[in-house]
N, C-alpha and C positions, 0 to 999 in steps of 0.2 A: 600486539596480540597475535598476529599472525606469524610471527617467529617463535611465540611461545608455544604454539602447538607442535610445530615440527621439532623443536628442541625437545619438549618433554617426551614424545613419543620414540625418538631415536636416543635418548638419553636413557629411557627405561630398558632399551634394549643392550646399551653398550655397558650400563653401569655406571656411567662418568654421574659425577653430581650435576643437577639441575643448573642452567643460566637463566641469567633474567629474574633472579630471585623467585622463581617459582617452584613449586613441589612438582615432581612428576607423578602422573596419574595412571591407572589403571588402563588398558587398552578397552575401548568399547567394543561392546558387540554392536554392529549397525542396525540389523533388523534381524528379530528371531520369530517374528510371529507374522503369517501372511497378510499380506494387505496391500494397499497403494497408497503412495505418497503424492501428495499435493504435485502438481506440474511443477512449480516454482515459487518460490517465496517471493512475494513482492514487494516486500519491505524496502524500500531503497535506503534505509540506514546500513543494510547489511553490505551495500556495497562497498568495499574498502579501496581506496587510493593512498598507499601509505607510502611515507617519506623515503626516496630513493637514497637517501644519505645513511639508513637506518641499517644496511644488509654489513655483517660483517664473517660473511662465509669464503673459506681459502679454496674449496677444493669445487671444483665445476661439479654440478649434481643435475642429473637426468631423471625425470620420473617418469618412467616407462608405463603406459597404461593400455591394456588389450583386455579383450574377453575373457582369455585364461590365462594363468601364471605360467611362468615354464617350469613348472613344478610336477613331478610324479609323486601322487600320495596313495600310499599302499595301507590296510588296514593289518595290523599284525597279529599274529597270534601270541599265545603266551611262550612259546620256545624260540620265537624269532628272535635274531640277536646279528645284526647288520651295523656294525660299528662304523662304516664307511657314511652312512647316511644318517640323517638327524633325526631323533623320534622321540615322539612324546608315549604316553601311556598305552594309546592305542593305534598309533600311527608312525609311519615310517615314512620320511620325505626324501625327495633325491631331486637333482636337475633334469630336466627333461631337455636333454642333447638337440632334439628336434625342432626345439621351439625357436622360432625367428628372434625373438626376443633376447634370448639367450645367445643365439649365434652373433647378434648385434653387439652386443656387449664384447663378445670375445673378437669381434672383427676389430671394434675400436682400438683393443688392445692397450689402453691409455691409463695407466695407474693415478692419473690424476684426477680422472673421471669417476664419479661416485654413481651408479645407477642404483634407482630403487623401483620396482616393479609391483605395480596395482593391477589385480584382476582376480577371477574367480579361479577356483579348484575345481578338477575334474569330478572329483569326488564329493558328497554330500557330509557336511559336519554338523553333527548333533550339536543344537545350542550349548549345552553343557561343556563341549569340548572346545568351542570356539576362541575363548579368551586363551588358554594354552595352546591352541595351534598357532594364535596370532604373533602369541610372544616368540614362538620358536620360528618360526618363518621370518619374523623381524629380524630377530639375532642372528640367525646361520644364513639365510640366504637373502636378506634385506628384501622381502617381500611384504606386502601388504595384502592379506586376503581378504575381497569383498565377499560376504555371505549374504546369500539370495534363498529365500524360502522356495522349495521346490515348485510350487503352485506358480511363485511368480517368474522365478527362472524358466518353465515351461512356456509361459505365456510372451516372455520377453524374446527368449531365443528359438524355440522352436515355432513359436506362434508369429511376431512380427518381424523379427530378422529372417527367419528361414522360409515363410509363407508368403510374406509380403516383400520386402525390401530385397532378398536375395533374387526372387525371380524377376522383377522388375528391373533390377539392375542390370539382370542377363537377358532383357529384353522381352520377357513374358509378361503379356498384358493378362488382365482376370477377366477375360470375356466373358467366360462361365465359370459357375463354382469349380467344375473340373480342370481348368486351365490355370490353377494358382489360386491363392486364398483372394477373395475380395477384403476390401478395407475394412477393418474392425475397430472401432473406435475403443473398446476394452483393452483391446492387443496394444495400440499405441500408448494407452496409458500406463500400461505394464513396461513398455521400452522408455518411457521418459521416466518413469519410477527409478527404473534399474540404473539410468544415467545420473539421476539426483544421488541415488546411494554410493556410486563411485567419486561422484564429486565429493561427497562427506567423507569420503576415505582419504582422497587425495588432501582435502584440507586438513587431517591431521599430521600431514608429514612436509607440507610444502612451506617453503621459505619462499614467497611470491616474488621478492624483488630480485631473487640470485638464482633458483632453481628453472632450469627450461622442462616443460611438460611435453611429450610426446605422445600422442593418442593415436591408436592404431584401428582401423577398418570402421565397416558400416556399424557395427554392434552399438558404437558410443558416439554417434553423429551428432547429438544434442548435448554431449557434455563440454563442449567448449563455451557453450551458452551459461551453464552453471558456475563454471570457473572463472568466466569473465565478469560475471555479475558480481562474484563475491571479492575477486581480485582483479581490478580494473587493468594493472599492467602486467597481469602474468604473461609468462613467455611460453607462447603455447602454437606447438605445430601438431597438424594432423595428416596422418596420410591415409590415403583409400587404395586397399589392397585388390579390390572388387572392379569391373568396369564400372565407368559411368554413363548413364543412357544417354541417347540424343534427346534434346528437348521435347520432340513430339512423344515420346515415351514418357519421359520424366514428368511432365506437366499433367498426366493422369492422375500422379499422387495427390490426394487429397491435403496432405499437409506440407505439399512442395515447399511452399516459402517457409515455414518453420524451420525446415532443414537447411535450406540455403543459407538464412540468416543466422543459423547455429554455427555452420559451417565458418562463414564468414567472421565469428569471434576469435576463429583462430589469426595467428600471426602469418602462417605459411601452411599452404594446403599442396600435398604431393599427390602426383597420379604417376601410374606407370608408364602411359604413352600419352603424346600430343592429342590424340583423337579422345581420349577420357578428359582430359584439361579442357578442350576445345568445347566438349559438350558442357562441360561445368559453367564455362563461361558463357556460352550460349544461354543457357537457364539463367544465369545473373542477368544477362542484358533483357532476354523477353519477359522476365517475371519481376525481376526488382528495379529493372531500367538503368543497370550498372555498365558502365563501360571499362575497358581493360587497355592499358599502355605496355608496350615493350621498351624499358629504356636499360641499353649497355647489355642486352642480352637477357634480361630480368623481367618477367611479366607481372604486372602488378593492378590489383583493384583498389581504387579510391573509394573507402567505404566511411561515410561520416568521419574523415579526416585521417583516418587510420590508412595505410598500405597493407592490404593482404597480399602477401606474394603468392605465386603459383610455380611450385618447382614440380619438374617432369624429369624423372629419371627411374627406371627398371629397376627392382630390387635384384640382387645377386644372391651367389650360393657363399655358403662357408668352406673356404679352399682346404683349410687345415683339417675339418672334421672329415671332409669326403676323402682327402690323401691319407688320412689315419686309417680309415674303414679299409679302403684300397690296399693297405700295408698288412691288415689282419691275416693271420693262419686260414681264420675261417672263410676268407673271402677266397684266397687261393683255393682251398679244397673246393669250394662251390664252383669256381670258374672251371676247374679242372673237371668235375662232375658234368658240367653243361658242355663243355667241350665234346667228352665222351659221347653225351646223349643227343648233341644235334651235328656238330661237325664231324665227328667220327663216323656218323654215318651218310656224309655228304650233303646234308644239308644245312641251309641258310635261315638264320632266325630273323626276322622281323619283330619288334616290340613294341606293345603299345603298353603304357602305365597310367590308368587313370581312376579317379573315384566312381563310382557305380551311383551315378546321377545323369539327370536329362539333359546336363548341357556338356557333358563331355565326348558326346558322339560316339559311343563306343559300336552301337549297332550300324552306324553310317560306316565306321570302319570296317566292321565284317562283310559289310555287302561291297564294299570295295575289294576286299580281299576274294571273296567269292567271283567278283567280277574280273580279277587279276587271273584268278585259276582257269575261268570258262575262257577268256580270251587268249591266254598262253599256256595250253596244255604242257609246255615243257616244263613249266614251274611246279605241276603236279608232282608230289612225291619228293622235290627237292626244297621246297619252301615252307618255312612254318612260321605262323604268326603266334607268337606268345603274347596273350592279353593279361597282363596282372590287374586285376578290379579290386581295387582298395575300398572298403565298406564307406558307405554313404554317410556324410557329417549330418545331413537332416533325416527326416522319417515321413513317409505318407505313403499316398496312393500311387504318387510318381514314381518314387524309388522301387515299389513294387513291380510297377508296370515296365521298369527300364531292365529289372533283372529278369522277367520273364521275357523278355522280347531277347533279350542277349542269349539266355541259356538256350531257346528255340532257335535263334539263328545259326548259334555255333553247333547245335545238334544235327541241323538240316546240311550244313556245309561239309562236316564231317562225314555224313552219310553218304553224300554225293559225291564227294573227292576223297573220301580217306580209303587208306587200304589197311592190310594188315601191318602192323606196326608203325603205321603213320597216320597222324591226324593233322590236317593242314592249320588247324586253330586250338592251340592249346589255351585253357580259362584257366587261371588261378586267382580264384574268388576268396583265399583264406589269405588273413595278414602273414605279410614278409617281414621278416627281420631286415634291418637296413643294408645288412653285408649281403644279404642272399639278392635284395634288389639290384644291388651294384654289381653283384657278378653277371646278373643279366645284362646290365647296361655293357660291361666290358665282352659280352660273347655276341651282342646283338650287331648284325652287319648295318641295320638301318633302324631309326626310331620314329615311330608315326605317334604324332600328337595333334589331333582332329578334333579337338574341342569345336563345338558351334559357338560357343562364347566362355571367355576364361578371363580372369584379371590378367595375371601373368603368368604362370605355368612355369615351374622351374626345372620340369623333367627334362627338356632339350640340354639345360645348361649341366645338370649332374650327368648325363649319358656323356658330353662332350668330354668333360673331364674323367670320367670313368674310361673313354676310349684311349684317353691320353697315356692311363696306366702309370707302371713304375717298373723299374728292373727286374724286380722279382715275376711281377705278374708277366713281364715280356716273356721269361724263361717258360713259365706255364703255357702260354701261347705258342711257343716256338718260335719266337721273334730275336732277330738281332737287336742289341742296344740301339743300333745307329739306323735301324728301320725306320720310315717315317710313318707316323700314327695317320689312320684314317678313319671317318665316320661320316655318315649320311642321315640326313632329317628330312622328314616329311611334315611339317607343321601347317595348321592351320590359320589363315589371314586374321581369324575373329580373337587370338590369343593375344596378351599383351608383349609377349617375348618375341613375336614374329619380327617385328620392326629391327631389332637390335641383331637379329639372324640373318644376313644378307646372302649367306651361302646355302641356305637351306631352299627345298622346293617348296613354296608355296602354294597352297591350294584353298580353295573353296569345299569345304567339307560336304557341302550337300550335294557337290557333283561327282556323284560315283563314279562315274568314267574317267573325270580329271584325275581323283584321288588313286583309282588302279592304274592310270598310266604313270603318275606320279611314282608309285610304288616299283612298278617295273623300270622306270628311268634310274631310279636309286640303285637297283640290283646291276643293271647293264651299266651304269656309268664307269668311265676309264679309272685306273687306281690313280693314277696322277692327279685327275681333277677332284676325286675324293680326298685326298692328300692336302690339295691348294685348299679345300673347303673347309677341313677340317682344321689346318693352322690357322686361318682366318677367324675361325669361332672360337678356338681354344686362346688366341692373344685376346680376343674381347673378354671372354667369360672370365680369365684369369686375373685381368686387371680391373675388372668391373665386379668384383666380388660385393660379399655384404657388408665388409666393413668400408671398403670405399664407398657404398650407396648411404650408410649411416652417417660417415663422416661428413658427405657433402650435403646431406640434408640438414645436421646438425650447424654446418657452416653458415647455410643460407638462413635457418633461423636465426642464428645470432646476428647476422648482419640486418635482419629484418627487425630485431627488436632493439637496435640501438638507439632509434628514435624515441624510445617510451619514455626517457626521463627527460626528454626536451619538449614535451608536451603536457598539456594540463588534460587531465581525463575525469569524464563523469558519464555515468550511466543513464540512459533515458529507454522509457518503453516499458512495457509490463511482459511478464510470462515470457514464453518464447521468442517475441519481438523483441527482447531486450537487446542493447546495443551500445558500445562505449564510442562515445564521442572525444574525437583527440584533436586538440587546438593549440594554437601557439598560447603562451601565457598570458598575454597580453590582450587577447581577445575576448571581448565579453559580451554579454547582452545588453542592448541599450536600454537604459531604465526611462520610463516615462518620467518620474519625478526630477532625474537630473537634467534631462534635455528642457524639460518646460522651465525649470528653475533659471537655465542659461538663456533660454528665450525671453526670459522676461525682464532680465537684467542687462540685457544688450541693446545696442543701438542700431547696429547697421548689420543686415544680415544677407547671406546669401545661400540660396536653397537651389540646387540641382537634384532633379528627379528622374529617373529613369522611367519608361512607361510599361513596355510589356514585361510580367513576371515581378512588377515592383508596384505599382498601383492597380495594374489589372492580372489576374491568375493567367498564367501561361496557357492553360488547357482552356480558356473559355473560349467558347466559337464566336459571340459578339464580343469585338474588341473594342468598340467604340465607349468612350467614358460614360458612366451613369451620372444623373444630376446630381447625387451625393457628392461625387468627385469634382464636378464643375462649381458647385458650391464651395466645397474647401478650397480649391485653389483660389478661385475669387475672394474669400475671404483672406488669403495669406498675401493676394496681389494688393488689396485693397488698403494694408497696411504700408505707409511711404516709407519704412525702414527695412521693407524686403524687396530682394530682388530675386523672383522665381523664374525658373527655367524646366522645360520638360525636355530630356535629350532621348531621342528615341532613333532608331534605325528606320521607322518608315519614313515614307515620302512626304513633303512638305503638302501637296495638295490635300493628303489624307488627314494629317495635322492639324491643317487650316480648317478643314471643315470640322472635324471632331471638336476642336478648342474654339471656336468662332465665338461662343458667349464669352469667353475670356480676355478682355481688353487691354490688360497690363501683363498678361503673361508671355514670358519669352519662349521660344520655341527654336530648338535645334533640330532639324531634319537631316536624314540618311547620315547617320552616327557623326553629325556636326558640320559637315559640307555646307549646308544652308542653314543660316541662323537669323532670326531677328528678335528684338530687344522686347518688340511689343506688337499688338495686332495690327495698326496701323504703319508701322516701319516697313520700309523697305526691306526684301531678302538680301542677305548679304552672304559672301563665301569667305571661308577661313582660310581658303588655299587658293592660289590663282586659278581662273578657269581651266578646265581639260578639254581636251579634243576625246569625244566619246566613241571614234572611228572603231576603238578594241572591240566594242561590242557587236560589229559584225563578224569577228574571229570567235568570240565568245560564245555568243548565242546559239549558234548550230550545235556546238559542242554541247552545250547544257541541254538543248532539246533533243540531241542524240541519248543522253543518258535519262532525260525524263520520259521519253517514249519506252525505253527499256527497262523503268523501274517504276511499277504500279504503285500509285498513291502518293509520287513526288511531283513537285509543279515547279514553274519557273514564275519569280515577282522581278519584273521589268522597272526600276526607279529610273529616276533622271540621268545619275551618275553612277549607277550601281547595277548589278547583275546578281540574283539570288536565287539558287536551287534548293529546294526546301523538301526534304524526304520525312517529314514528322508524321505522316500518316501510312508510311511505307513499311514494309516487313523491316523488323529493327537491324537483323543481321545483314540482310540483303543491301539495305540502304546504307547501313554503315561502310561495307566493302566497296558500294558504287561511290561513296563520297570519298573514300581514298582514291580510287582509282581518277574520278573525275579531278581530285585536286591537283596530283600530279599532271595528268593531260592539261589542264588549264593552265599550268605553271609552265609546261613545255611551250604551249603554242603562244602563252602570252609573255614570254621572256624578255621580250625587247620593246614592250609596252610600259608607259608611267601607271602601271596599277599593281595592286597587291591582292593575292588571292589566300584568303582565309577560310578555315572551317571554324564552326560553332555549335550551338545545341540544335544538331538536326539540319542543319545549313553549309552551303557552302558559299562563298560571298566574293565577288570580285569588285573592288573599289578603287579609287585613285589613289596614288602613293601620299601617305603623309595624313591622311584623314583618318581620325579618332575622335572619341570623346573627350579625350585629355585635352583636345584643342578647346573645345567648349568651355572647360573648366579654367582653360589659360584667359580665353578672350573676357568672360564674365569678370575675373578678379582684375584684369588690366583695366576694362572699362570703368568700373567702380572705382579703380586707384585713379585713372584721369577725372574722374568726377569728384575727386576727394573724398570717396567713400571707402575709408579701410575697413573692411569688415571684421567686425568681433564678434561673430556669429557664421560658421559655415557647416551646413548640412548637405550631404551628398549620399544618395541612396539608390543603389542597382543592383542588379541580380545574377548578372552573367559575365563572361569574359571580358566583353567589350566595355564595361564598366570599371574594370580593374584600373584603364586608363586615368580614369576620373580621379581614384582613389589616389594613385599615385602621384598625381599633378596636385592635389590637395595636399597630402603628406608632406611633400617637398615644399612646397609653397608656406609652409608655417613657419620657416626659417626664413623667408624671403620678406621682400618690402610690399608686396601685395595684400598679405594679411597683417591685420593689428596683433602685435607681440602676445599680447594676453588674449588672443581669440579662443573662444570656447570652438573646436573642431570636432564636427562628427562623421566619420566615412564609415558608413553602414551597409553591409550586404544583407540579402536574402536567405536564411537558411545558415545552419553551422557546417560551416567548409573552409577550408584554406582560402585567404584572401588578403590583398593589401589595407582591406579595411580593418578597423579596429574594434569596430560594431557589429552585432547583428541583430536581426530581428526575423522570428521565425516563419512568417508566412507574410502574403499581401493584406490579411486581414488585420494584423498587428500593425503594418505601415500606415493603412487607412487609418485606423484608431488614433496612430501617433499624430499622424498629419490633421486629422480632426480635432484632437486635443491643442495644438497650435495653433489653429486657426480660431478656436474658442477664447484662445489668450489674446489673439489680435482683435477679435470682435469686441472683448471686454475693453481692452485699451481704447477702442476707438470711440467705445459708447461714453468714457469716463469724460 
């Protein structure tokens, strides 16, 4: 089914006969009337987990998904005839060379990779024309247009994207209605609806077992959930081209968890900088309780058995496109014109190229220029700031305010410092052709990019390549071919490209004096220093181009998705809380009927139960067992065919007090160091007695971390020390735990102890002590008594219980268990484990134990 929809749509475009014995069909219009589509279809039957062996596609295929297609659309008149473009009765279509999606395809430069684009057109297409336009775009450009009603598009793009997500991701909180849009539920519904429409379009062309889907930017952040719900094994990458704010900012968003969970339905999530990735990971930790690990240089989040990888790599520029524009005769002519206009009159050009929006810092840059002219009068008449202001992508009151402030500041500076024939600031607020902008780069002595917040910003990269130039431009500039090139950059600390430009002068754009000093420094810097900085930047930018970026991302996406075929996947959750659980094919839920049946027909049973997180919820404040739990344990222990053990990390004093009513219950305390077979038996040790003198070394170290980490505490056991940070700040607690682990391993290197980290704890305990020892001891004791168990049940919830599962699994083939034994190693929750079974939570475990206890009571009463 899933392959059919793909083949039909593309076969319709190519004219080939339909495969799979299906007839091709007309491309449907997605939505032709205004309306809101439901958030998500909650019918679980729609979740597809198809057979991995069914794919037969030869070429690698990537579906690129973005808000806009890399297509220019122009309505034509009757007299228009352009044979180089594809046209319908009413439209002419051509590639948009400035689109990142198209540049990525060119950058990949691999004929074996087929790229299909899904997105919106910039122009509105009438419903009557949508079928024809879809056909033409698919046949000619491999583009699948997503048609949105104007009202829905406005609420989605200009409403939710530009008034709510975009300001918040740029650190602007809606403290008042004038400072950005307050959260609006109807706009959020429009955003979800549009993402659903995109998903529907992708479903028409996807072969989910073979295609890679690459989704771009914050416009489509919930799209991964729709795709993952439909195709559990979809190979899905997401790249965020904007900043990702700190958790303190992000958590103000009312739908914060929905967006995080939607992104986590991707296989690979990309960010331009480590800061953006760090903020995302912090949000996942604080709001979802997830932790990440770095393995061999790759950062990964474990999410319901799936590994969601994090990619940190800034995007690059299209070298070929830029170099071809540099070679145009129009570019040479414009460079010659600018040289005559500025350099011919003895003036040095500083250049700014920014969108006219509130985050690009144009007014701050102008104030810095004013300060430069004020503090350095010698610059007056010699230095010119050319500010190219591109039209804002959004619209609203804030854009008008930026425009008014910019115009008034330029007017004031020019009136104060201008002279006849000299304006210190030249504002260009009309759209420039690309070659004209490149010409300004070539002539500018220094480029200023002082945005107060920006996702990446490729202006500095374009400037560096333009300053490298070519032989023909060298002639125009009057340079010898062997002359080393030079460039100077003043960049904001708050833009994504800043970390990769180590030779730039980095500034805080809010510090007007510092920016003015940086401008002066750039002008006065020695030529040799400028050349060295330029050479360093050019080497980086020319090798880390858009093709390198795309190749690197897709390579990591392919690596991340290799595990898909080895995992059994199924979807859980409703709406935007949907997620996929991916587990070992042999891992399944423990059936009550199955285990009760095995329990009834067996005669010798071994039962090992963890306590915290298994019989008792981890979050409970009162950890002592309930009377119901005591009754269940007593019922199990009264059955002479059973040997029941509680295996806990708690101290023997605590466990003795809690389980005093249970006469025949075996207890293992402190991870199995202490053990007794029943209440009246003496406590034994599973390992030789140890000297705890090491506590005198470890306790002061732990105390130091406890005092500096609010919410942490120390638990002093007889043979172990535990530092617990469950109530501390999750990020700080985790950071402190790593430091403490290293510190303790260092100072206790020569002591007979092991230092381990667990769930919100760092523990020091004697070497060789584990819950696996308890399992071994119980099985060996039963064997010594001639009681080979034919039923083994072992239940636990955390990392320490994995040792029990491992011993139980290995013992199946050994002499301590009956060869025909029914063995149930069970963990709590769906997660990677050495256990073969799982139950969802402590409620299900108590219900299971109550069921087994009822069977024992019935058998005793017979």
